[in-house]
C-alpha positions as CSV (number, residue, x, y, z in Angstrom):
1,M,-32.0,51.9,14.5
2,G,-32.5,52.2,18.2
3,E,-32.1,55.3,20.4
4,G,-29.0,53.8,22.1
5,H,-27.3,53.3,18.7
6,R,-27.9,56.9,17.7
7,R,-26.5,58.2,21.0
8,R,-23.3,56.1,20.6
9,R,-22.9,57.3,17.0
10,W,-23.2,61.0,18.2
11,A,-20.8,60.4,21.0
12,T,-18.3,58.7,18.7
13,S,-18.6,61.6,16.2
14,G,-18.1,64.1,19.1
15,I,-15.0,62.3,20.3
16,V,-13.5,62.0,16.8
17,G,-14.3,65.7,16.1
18,A,-12.6,66.8,19.4
19,A,-9.5,64.6,18.5
20,V,-9.3,66.1,15.1
21,L,-9.6,69.7,16.5
22,A,-6.9,68.9,19.2
23,G,-4.6,67.4,16.6
24,A,-5.0,70.4,14.3
25,L,-4.3,72.9,17.1
26,W,-1.2,70.9,18.1
27,Y,0.1,70.7,14.5
28,T,-0.4,74.4,14.0
29,Q,1.6,75.2,17.1
30,Q,4.4,72.8,16.1
31,E,4.6,74.0,12.5
32,A,5.6,77.6,13.0
33,P,7.5,78.4,16.2
34,A,7.7,82.1,16.9
35,A,10.6,84.1,15.6
36,P,13.1,85.1,18.4
37,R,13.0,88.6,19.8
38,V,16.2,90.5,19.0
39,D,17.4,93.0,21.6
40,P,17.7,96.3,19.7
41,A,20.8,97.4,21.7
42,L,22.6,94.2,21.0
43,E,21.7,94.5,17.3
44,R,23.1,98.0,17.1
45,A,26.3,96.7,18.8
46,V,26.9,93.8,16.4
47,L,25.7,95.3,13.1
48,P,28.9,97.3,12.3
49,V,31.1,94.2,12.9
50,V,28.8,92.1,10.8
51,D,28.6,94.7,8.0
52,R,32.4,95.0,7.9
53,Y,32.8,91.2,7.8
54,L,30.2,90.7,5.1
55,L,31.9,93.2,2.8
56,T,35.6,92.5,3.3
57,D,36.4,89.0,4.6
58,S,37.6,86.5,2.1
59,L,35.2,83.9,3.6
60,G,32.3,86.3,3.5
61,P,29.5,86.2,0.9
62,L,31.4,88.7,-1.4
63,G,34.8,86.9,-1.1
64,G,36.5,90.0,0.2
65,D,37.5,91.5,-3.2
66,D,35.5,93.6,-5.7
67,P,35.4,92.0,-9.2
68,P,37.4,93.7,-11.9
69,E,36.2,96.9,-13.5
70,E,33.4,96.5,-16.0
71,N,33.3,99.0,-18.8
72,G,35.8,101.2,-17.0
73,V,33.7,101.3,-13.8
74,A,34.9,99.9,-10.5
75,P,32.1,97.8,-8.8
76,R,31.5,98.0,-5.1
77,G,30.0,95.4,-2.7
78,F,26.9,96.1,-0.7
79,C,24.9,94.0,1.7
80,T,21.7,94.2,3.6
81,E,21.0,91.9,6.5
82,H,18.2,90.9,8.8
83,I,19.4,89.8,12.2
84,V,17.3,86.7,13.1
85,E,18.6,86.0,16.6
86,I,21.5,86.8,19.0
87,R,22.5,84.3,21.6
88,P,25.4,84.2,24.0
89,T,28.2,81.6,23.4
90,G,31.3,81.5,25.5
91,A,32.9,85.0,25.5
92,G,31.0,86.0,22.4
93,L,27.7,86.4,20.7
94,R,26.2,84.0,18.1
95,V,24.5,86.1,15.5
96,G,22.1,84.3,13.2
97,L,21.1,86.3,10.1
98,A,19.9,86.4,6.5
99,A,21.9,88.5,4.2
100,W,21.4,89.7,0.6
101,C,24.8,90.8,-0.9
102,G,26.1,91.7,-4.3
103,H,28.6,93.7,-6.3
104,F,27.1,96.7,-8.1
105,A,28.5,99.0,-10.8
106,R,27.1,102.4,-11.9
107,H,26.3,102.7,-15.6
108,G,25.0,105.6,-17.5
109,S,23.5,108.7,-15.9
110,G,21.2,106.9,-13.5
111,G,21.7,103.2,-13.7
112,V,23.1,100.5,-11.4
113,S,23.6,96.9,-12.3
114,M,24.2,94.0,-10.0
115,L,27.2,92.0,-11.3
116,D,26.9,89.1,-8.9
117,G,25.3,88.3,-5.6
118,G,23.0,86.2,-3.6
119,I,20.9,85.6,-0.6
120,M,21.9,83.3,2.2
121,A,21.5,82.6,5.9
122,G,24.5,82.5,8.2
123,V,25.6,82.3,11.8
124,L,28.6,84.4,12.9
125,T,30.2,84.5,16.2
126,V,31.3,88.0,17.2
127,S,33.5,88.7,20.2
128,P,33.9,89.9,22.8
129,A,30.3,89.9,23.9
130,T,30.7,93.1,25.9
131,A,31.9,95.2,22.9
132,P,31.8,93.2,19.7
133,A,34.9,94.0,17.6
134,R,35.6,90.9,15.3
135,V,34.0,87.9,13.8
136,S,35.7,84.7,15.1
137,D,33.6,81.9,13.6
138,V,31.3,81.6,10.6
139,S,28.9,79.1,9.1
140,W,27.0,79.8,5.9
141,E,24.1,77.7,4.7
142,P,25.1,75.1,2.1
143,D,23.6,74.9,-1.4
144,G,20.5,72.8,-1.7
145,D,18.3,71.9,1.2
146,S,19.4,74.0,4.2
147,S,16.7,72.9,6.7
148,A,19.0,70.5,8.5
149,W,21.8,73.1,8.6
150,A,19.4,75.8,10.0
151,A,18.0,73.4,12.6
152,A,21.5,72.6,13.9
153,R,22.6,76.3,14.1
154,F,19.5,78.3,15.0
155,S,16.9,78.0,17.7
156,P,13.7,76.4,16.4
157,G,12.1,79.8,15.9
158,G,15.3,81.2,14.4
159,A,15.5,78.3,11.9
160,A,11.9,78.9,10.8
161,E,12.5,82.6,10.5
162,A,15.8,82.2,8.5
163,E,14.1,79.9,6.1
164,R,11.2,82.3,5.7
165,L,13.5,85.2,5.0
166,T,15.6,83.4,2.5
167,G,12.6,81.7,0.9
168,D,11.1,84.9,-0.4
169,A,13.9,87.5,-0.1
170,A,12.2,90.1,-2.2
171,A,9.3,90.2,0.2
172,N,11.3,89.9,3.4
173,L,14.7,91.6,2.9
174,T,15.8,95.0,1.6
175,D,17.4,94.8,-1.8
176,P,21.1,96.1,-1.5
177,E,20.6,98.0,-4.7
178,T,19.0,100.7,-2.5
179,K,22.4,101.1,-0.7
180,A,24.3,101.0,-4.0
181,R,22.2,103.8,-5.5
182,A,22.7,106.0,-2.5
183,A,26.4,105.4,-2.5
184,F,26.6,106.2,-6.2
185,G,24.7,109.4,-5.6
186,L,21.6,108.3,-7.5
187,P,17.9,108.6,-6.6
188,A,16.5,105.8,-4.4
189,S,14.3,104.2,-7.0
190,A,15.1,103.3,-10.5
191,A,12.8,103.8,-13.5
192,P,10.5,100.8,-14.1
193,R,12.3,98.0,-16.1
């Protein structure tokens, strides 16, 4: 092999290496857009409206009604949510979130059981934007593959964050059992199961 052939091979290897590195950097930036920043003041303004809707509306995740008593104990609905993004829309605010909701009943001297529930992403429009008071529009993720739904309703970073939150809820969301235990006057943590 001649000296010129070795130089061409090294140059070609360098070009290929640079192209692979550039492609990897581009792919990494495209794969995980940054989660949106949520304004804490807006979040404080919309959370009471969102909480009320999640627990009481017939189209909400809990169906608006508590299930019938179980063993003589009336269950209660509880939700925890993580606001993913808040964007203006017309005269309102479009609130993207992940929610973990369920009906809980107290049993025995220190137990709480979850009767039903689930984790889902949703987009709620609250209005008016200046002093949110009601939910005027709602969209909940469908069963099955929700990536197309999320991409159509959230910003790219919001869609990635919503899917991350709902994909591993135990690691990313607060279990509503904590709220249920507090409401039933029980200690924050249960004995190991």
